[in-house]
Phi, psi and omega in degrees: 000139182288147175272120185257351180264155182259350180295136178273150179247121182292153177291136175287147179280156179292149181283347190259068180286332188289348182277346192257342196302321187231028181302317185295325181294337186268001192302315185297310181290328182293327179298318181294333182266003185055032179226048186306134176056028183270342187203167175291165180301134189283349185284352176212163182288159176299134182287151173267113184283144175268115182230160177305144184306314183298327178288323183289312187270343178248024181300335181293339180266352181280149179092007179275150181279106182298336181296345179285345175284134174259122182279135181272358180104163184282335183288134175080000182276343183212167178296140182300331181293343181260356183304126177083355182276153174244350176225160178226155175276167181303321182290345182259001184300332181265005176288151182285125177253348179195164172223152172226144181244127181224124182053043174084355180248135183258136181239139179271146178235126180256166177298322179299318180303310185290317179299313182291342180280348182231338182207227178215157180298319182298323181286339181261358181285132181266171184301329182273006177089357179267173180235135179289133179295143180298158178282165176302316180298323178297319179293316180298318179297318179298314182295317179302310182297320180296320180295317179296318179296319178299320180294321179298314181291328177294334179270010177080015181280128179227154176233139179270173176300324179294318178299317182296316180295321178295318179295314180298318181296315183287331183268318186251352180081009179202148176245011177272100185300323180295317180294317179297316181300318180294320182294325185256006179066037181236166177278157180298320181294324178294316179300315180297320180295319180293319179296317179299314181299314183288326177295322177292320177299318182296318178296323178295315180299316179298331183280321187263339180273125184281323180289134178245118183279338183074202180256154180294141180294150178267133182291150177292152180287128182289140178301143182299331181270358178078004181280112183290346180269003178298126181251148178199165177291329180297320179292324177295316179298319179302312181295314182297321178296322178288321186291333179061231184284002173285346179253129179268103184295326181291320181272343181070034180203184179294151184287340180086011180276353179071035179289178185297320180288315180300319180293315183291330184256019184297336181270001180253151175268114180234125175239178182295337183231015179202134175197153181275163176299321181299321178293319179296322178296319179296320178296324179299318180297322177297314181298319182290324178298316180294319177297317180299318179296320178293321178298320178297318178296318177300314180299318180296316180295319180294316179299317179298318180297312183292322176300327176296323177293317184291339176298337181264013184238147172231148181233134177240118187237143176285181180283096183255181177290133183289000000 
């Protein structure tokens, strides 16, 4: 379908921000492990980044190709009374600013819908009492998320209050909706709606994506004296647990198959009951690299799936802020 609108749609950012934060810090140890820049520095856990709420809870919709949306044109996408406007009065917040059609059914989108999906009306209210109309990107993001949620619910996916609280805790570090709402300048009802939507998206992703990334590896505990050559049975156990069948338990040494761990740790002395922190750190980089590669595969499969959904959608938007 031809694109009839002239507004450009910005590229969505990748969902995997946590892989990039400390690559440079890990360079020295990663070289020794032949896993350069594959993971954050092993001496501490991966940081929990503080990000805007909408980015945190709707991250599953980020990274989608906006180009898969076919624009239906500016005509008929919004109420005529809003044509050419960049702000609206309180009484106009529920007027239609866009529509999207998915699987033959058309849904209306109001300024209130889009504003509440990312912030709050009070935070968007201007000095003269009017509200700035949402951007094109804001409308597209709202429509994308709504379509994914509709698909999840169409597949019978549901989330309980317990599921939502668990999702909020793991994603935002808190399950207190009132506290979250206060921190991000949003209403409690908006926070709950976003958490519900994103929890459903996550369940949908888990259902349709075949690759399973598992959980991120835990870094080895750094020696209290900071000596990377400190050896212990715990470090040996850490390495062996990560290596799996690359380690021959009966012989108490590497299996000789030339796997990723055996190759990366060939310059280290590892026995069944002794290994240095530096060797454990090198094993961690290998584990994180493999985890990172799986995460990338998961992201690619999810993006492909969602782009397939968006092929069945059209969006008609009024003249909004670019």
